[in-house]
C-alpha positions in Angstrom: 19.0 38.6 -3.2 17.3 37.1 -6.2 15.2 39.9 -7.7 11.7 40.4 -6.9 10.6 39.0 -10.7 13.0 36.3 -10.6 11.1 35.3 -7.1 7.4 35.8 -8.9 8.4 33.3 -11.6 10.2 30.7 -9.4 6.5 30.7 -7.2 4.5 30.1 -10.6 7.0 27.6 -11.5 6.1 25.5 -8.3 2.6 26.0 -8.6 2.5 24.9 -12.4 4.8 22.2 -12.1 4.0 20.2 -8.5 7.1 19.4 -6.7 5.1 17.3 -3.9 6.0 13.6 -3.9 4.3 10.9 -1.9 5.9 7.8 -0.7 3.9 4.9 -1.0 5.2 1.8 1.7 3.6 -1.1 2.9 5.7 -2.6 5.3 8.9 -2.4 7.6 10.2 -6.1 8.0 13.1 -8.4 7.1 11.4 -12.0 5.7 13.1 -14.5 3.5 9.9 -15.1 1.1 8.4 -11.4 -0.3 6.9 -12.3 -3.9 4.9 -8.8 -3.6 8.2 -6.5 -2.7 6.3 -5.4 -0.2 8.8 -5.3 2.6 11.6 -2.7 3.4 14.3 -4.4 5.9 14.2 -2.5 8.8 18.0 -0.7 8.5 17.1 0.1 5.3 13.9 1.9 6.2 16.2 3.9 8.9 18.1 5.0 6.0 15.4 6.2 3.9 14.1 8.4 6.6 17.3 9.5 6.7 17.9 11.1 3.0 14.6 11.9 3.5 15.4 14.5 6.4 18.5 15.5 4.9 17.1 15.9 1.3 13.2 17.0 1.6 10.6 18.3 4.3 8.2 15.9 5.3 5.3 17.1 5.5 1.7 15.5 6.5 -0.8 14.5 3.8 -3.0 17.4 4.8 -0.2 19.9 4.0 1.4 18.5 0.3 -1.1 20.6 -2.1 0.3 23.5 -0.2 3.5 23.2 0.7 4.5 22.2 -3.3 3.8 25.3 -3.7 6.1 27.0 -1.0 9.9 27.1 -1.1 12.7 25.2 0.0 13.4 21.6 -0.1 11.0 19.3 -2.4 8.1 18.0 0.5 7.1 14.7 0.9 4.7 12.6 2.3 5.5 9.0 4.2 2.5 6.6 3.8 1.6 3.1 4.3 -1.3 1.1 2.5 -2.4 -1.9 4.3 -2.4 -1.7 8.3 0.2 -4.3 9.2 1.1 -4.9 12.6 4.8 -4.1 12.1 3.4 -0.5 11.1 3.5 0.1 14.9 6.4 -1.5 16.2 8.6 -1.2 13.1 8.0 1.7 10.9 6.5 4.2 14.2 9.4 4.1 16.2 12.1 5.1 13.6 9.3 7.8 12.1 9.5 9.2 15.8 12.8 9.6 16.1 13.5 11.1 13.2 10.0 13.6 13.7 8.9 12.8 10.4 4.7 12.6 9.9 3.5 9.1 8.3 -0.4 8.6 7.3 -1.2 4.8 7.3 -4.1 3.6 5.8 -5.7 0.7 7.4 -8.2 -2.3 6.0 -10.9 -2.2 8.6 -12.5 -5.1 8.0 -9.3 -7.4 8.8 -8.4 -5.1 11.8 -8.5 -7.7 15.3 -9.5 -10.8 12.8 -7.0 -13.8 13.3 -6.1 -14.1 9.2 -3.7 -13.0 6.9 -4.5 -10.4 3.5 -5.4 -12.9 1.2 -2.1 -12.8 -1.0 -0.2 -13.6 2.4 -2.3 -16.7 2.5 -1.5 -17.5 -0.8 2.1 -16.8 -0.5 1.8 -19.3 3.1 0.0 -22.2 1.0 2.1 -22.1 -2.6 5.6 -20.7 -1.4 6.5 -21.7 2.0 8.2 -25.3 2.3 5.3 -28.0 2.8 4.2 -31.0 1.8 1.2 -30.3 -0.8 -0.3 -32.5 -3.3 0.9 -32.4 -6.8 -2.0 -30.5 -8.1 -4.4 -28.2 -7.3 -8.1 -27.3 -8.8 -9.2 -24.2 -7.9 -13.1 -22.6 -9.0 -12.7 -19.1 -9.3 -16.4 -17.5 -10.2 -17.2 -19.0 -13.1 -13.8 -20.9 -14.4 -12.0 -23.9 -12.9 -8.5 -23.8 -12.9 -5.8 -26.2 -12.8 -2.3 -26.8 -11.8 0.6 -29.3 -11.7 3.1 -28.9 -9.7 5.5 -31.4 -10.2 7.7 -32.4 -7.4 6.3 -30.1 -4.8 9.8 -27.7 -4.8 9.6 -24.3 -4.4 12.3 -23.0 -6.3 14.6 -19.6 -5.5 13.1 -18.0 -2.4 14.4 -15.1 -3.7 11.6 -14.7 -6.2 9.3 -12.3 -7.2 6.3 -11.3 -9.4 8.4 -8.8 -11.3 11.2 -11.6 -12.0 10.6 -12.7 -16.1 11.6 -16.2 -15.2 9.4 -18.6 -12.7 11.8 -21.1 -11.4 8.5 -23.7 -10.3 5.2 -24.9 -10.8 4.3 -23.4 -7.7 5.5 -19.9 -8.0 4.1 -20.4 -11.4 1.0 -21.1 -10.1 1.2 -17.6 -7.4 1.6 -15.9 -10.2 -1.1 -16.9 -11.5 -3.3 -16.7 -8.6 -1.9 -13.6 -7.6 -3.7 -12.0 -10.7 -7.1 -13.6 -11.1 -7.6 -13.3 -7.1 -6.9 -9.7 -7.2 -9.8 -9.0 -9.2 -12.6 -11.4 -7.7 -15.2 -10.1 -5.8 -13.8 -10.2 -1.7 -16.7 -12.6 -0.8 -15.9 -15.3 -3.6 -12.0 -14.4 -3.0 -12.3 -15.5 0.6 -14.2 -18.6 -0.3 -10.9 -19.7 -3.1 -8.8 -18.8 0.1 -10.5 -21.0 2.3 -10.1 -23.8 0.1 -6.7 -23.3 -0.8 -5.9 -23.4 3.1 -7.7 -26.9 3.5 -5.8 -28.1 0.2 -2.2 -27.4 1.5 -3.5 -28.5 5.0 -3.3 -25.0 7.1 -5.0 -24.5 10.3 -4.6 -22.2 12.8 -4.6 -18.5 12.7 -2.1 -15.9 11.2 1.4 -16.4 11.6 3.2 -14.0 13.8 5.3 -12.0 10.8 2.0 -11.3 8.7 -0.5 -10.2 11.4 -2.3 -7.2 11.1 -2.9 -4.3 13.2 -5.6 -5.2 16.5 -7.6 -2.9 18.0 -5.4 -2.2 20.7 -2.7 -1.9 17.9 -4.4 0.3 16.3 -5.5 2.8 18.8 -1.9 3.3 19.8 -0.8 3.5 16.5 -3.5 6.8 16.4 -2.2 7.9 19.7 1.1 8.8 18.0 1.2 12.4 17.1 2.9 12.3 14.1 0.8 9.6 12.8 -2.9 9.5 10.8 -5.1 6.7 10.8 -6.8 6.6 6.9 -9.3 4.1 5.5 -8.4 2.0 3.1 -11.9 0.1 2.6 -13.3 -3.3 4.2 -12.3 -6.1 2.4 -8.9 -4.5 0.0 -10.8 -5.4 -3.4 -10.4 -3.9 -6.8 -13.3 -1.5 -6.3 -13.6 -1.0 -9.9 -14.5 -4.6 -10.4 -17.7 -4.2 -7.9 -20.9 -2.7 -8.5 -21.5 1.2 -7.3 -23.6 -0.4 -4.1 -20.8 -2.6 -3.5 -18.0 0.0 -3.8 -19.6 2.5 -1.2 -20.3 -0.5 1.0 -16.6 -0.8 1.2 -16.0 2.9 1.3 -18.3 3.8 3.5 -17.8 1.0 5.7 -14.0 1.7 6.3 -14.4 5.3 7.4 -17.8 3.9 9.8 -15.6 1.7 11.5 -11.7 3.0 12.1 -14.2 6.2 13.5 -15.8 3.9 15.8 -12.6 2.1 17.3 -10.8 5.6 17.5 -13.6 7.9 18.3 -12.8 10.5 15.5 -12.9 11.5 12.4 -11.3 9.6 9.7 -10.3 12.0 6.1 -8.5 9.9 4.0 -8.1 7.3 1.9 -6.4 5.1 -0.3 -8.0 3.1 -2.7 -6.9 -0.8 -2.9 -4.3 -1.3 -5.4 -4.5 2.0 -6.9 -4.1 1.4 -10.7 -5.9 2.7 -13.4 -8.5 -0.3 -13.7 -8.9 -0.5 -9.7 -11.2 2.5 -9.4 -13.4 5.0 -11.9 -15.1 8.0 -11.4 -17.9 6.2 -9.9 -15.4 5.4 -7.1 -14.1 8.6 -7.0 -17.5 10.1 -6.4 -18.4 7.8 -4.0 -14.8 8.7 -2.0 -16.5 12.0 -2.5 -19.9 11.6 -0.7 -18.0 9.7 2.1 -16.6 12.9 3.0 -13.2 11.9 2.1 -10.7 15.2 2.4 -7.9 13.3 0.3 -7.6 9.9 -1.7 -4.4 8.2 -3.0 -4.0 6.4 -5.9 -0.7 4.3 -6.8 0.4 6.2 -9.9 3.5 7.8 -10.1 3.2 11.7 -10.4 3.7 15.1 -8.0 1.5 16.8 -6.4 0.7 20.6 -7.2 -1.3 22.7 -5.5 -4.3 21.9 -8.7 -3.6 18.3 -8.3 -7.5 16.5 -7.3 -7.9 16.1 -3.8 -9.2 12.2 -5.0 -7.0 11.6 -6.6 -2.9 12.1 -5.1 -0.4 10.2 -7.2 2.4 8.0 -5.3 5.5 6.3 -6.2 5.8 3.0 -4.7 9.4 2.6 -2.3 10.7 -1.2 -2.5 13.6 -2.7 -0.3 16.5 -0.9 -1.7 20.0 0.4 0.0 20.6 4.1 1.3 21.8 4.8 -2.1 19.9 3.6 -4.3 17.0 5.8 -2.2 18.6 8.7 -2.9 19.4 8.3 -6.6 15.5 7.2 -7.1 14.5 10.1 -5.3 16.8 12.6 -7.3 15.3 11.1 -10.0 11.1 11.6 -8.4 11.9 15.2 -7.9 13.6 15.7 -11.4 11.4 18.4 -13.3 11.4 16.0 -16.5 10.8 13.0 -14.9 7.0 12.5 -13.5 3.9 13.5 -15.2 1.9 15.9 -12.8 -1.0 14.0 -10.7 
C-alpha cells in the first residue's frame, strides 16, 4: 500500500493539474463526402468505445470536474454537437451496449425541420455531382463574391477543408463560402443558402443521410438512460458575432424550446463552433443568466475540479481507426500535452 504522504501528494497533483477529458463528436455515419470531417464511421466508433472502456472511466458531464480529482483511470465524457438523426440511430445503441454515458447538444431551432444544416446545404450545392452554371455570384452581407467554376468537375471526393491543396474550383468556392457563412447573422445566412439552392437547382427537403432529429427522435433520445440532451442555440451562429440581445435570444430560446419539447430542465450548453472568437465574456454571462450548469467550448484542454464550469474544454475526435484513436487518447492523457482548462 502507498504511504499516506504519497496518497496525499497524488490527490494534490490531480486537483492541480486536472485529468478529465471531454471528447467532441458530431456524427456516426459513413459518407463518401465529408468536407468538414464530422463523421466517424460506425465500425470505428465502436472501436473508440472499446478503447474508452478499456483505458478510461466514462462519466456523465455533470461529474467530470469531481471525477478528475479521484483516483483510478482518467475520467472521460463523450459529447456530440448539432443533433443529427444518426446520433439516435447509430451512436445511441452502441453507447447503450457499452454502458457509456453521453451528452448530445442539439440545435433546437432545426428539430423537426425538413432542411439541413447550412454547411450540408453548401456541400449539396457545390460538392455533389450535379450540373451547375459555370459561375456563381452571391451577396454576402455587404459584399458580393464571384466564383468561376470552370468545367464544373468536383475533384477528389475525399477532399476536406484541412487539406492544403484544393483540387477543383467548386471545392475552392466551398472553402471560401464555409468560412464566410460561419460568421454571418443566421437570418442573412439562410437567405444566402436559399439563393444557393436556387442556383444549383436543388428542390425538396433534407437528404435522408443528413437529417437532423425530429421531435419524436429527440424524445426517444432523451428517454435513454445514459443520454443527456443539451442545448446548442437555436440556429448555430457564431455567438461572438452577434449583438448582446441576439446572443441571449439564441441561448435562452434554445433552452426554452428543448424544455418545452422534453418537459424537463436542460442544464448543459455547447457554444457553436466553440473557438475563442466564437464567444465572449458577454456570451458566458448570457449562458450563466440562462441558468445553465455546464457549458462546453471547442478548445483543447483537460478538466480539473477548478475548471470554469461554463468553459469546459474538449478535444475533437475524427474518423480514426482503433490504433490512431488509442495513440491520441494516450497523448491527451499525458500530463505535458494539453493546457489546463
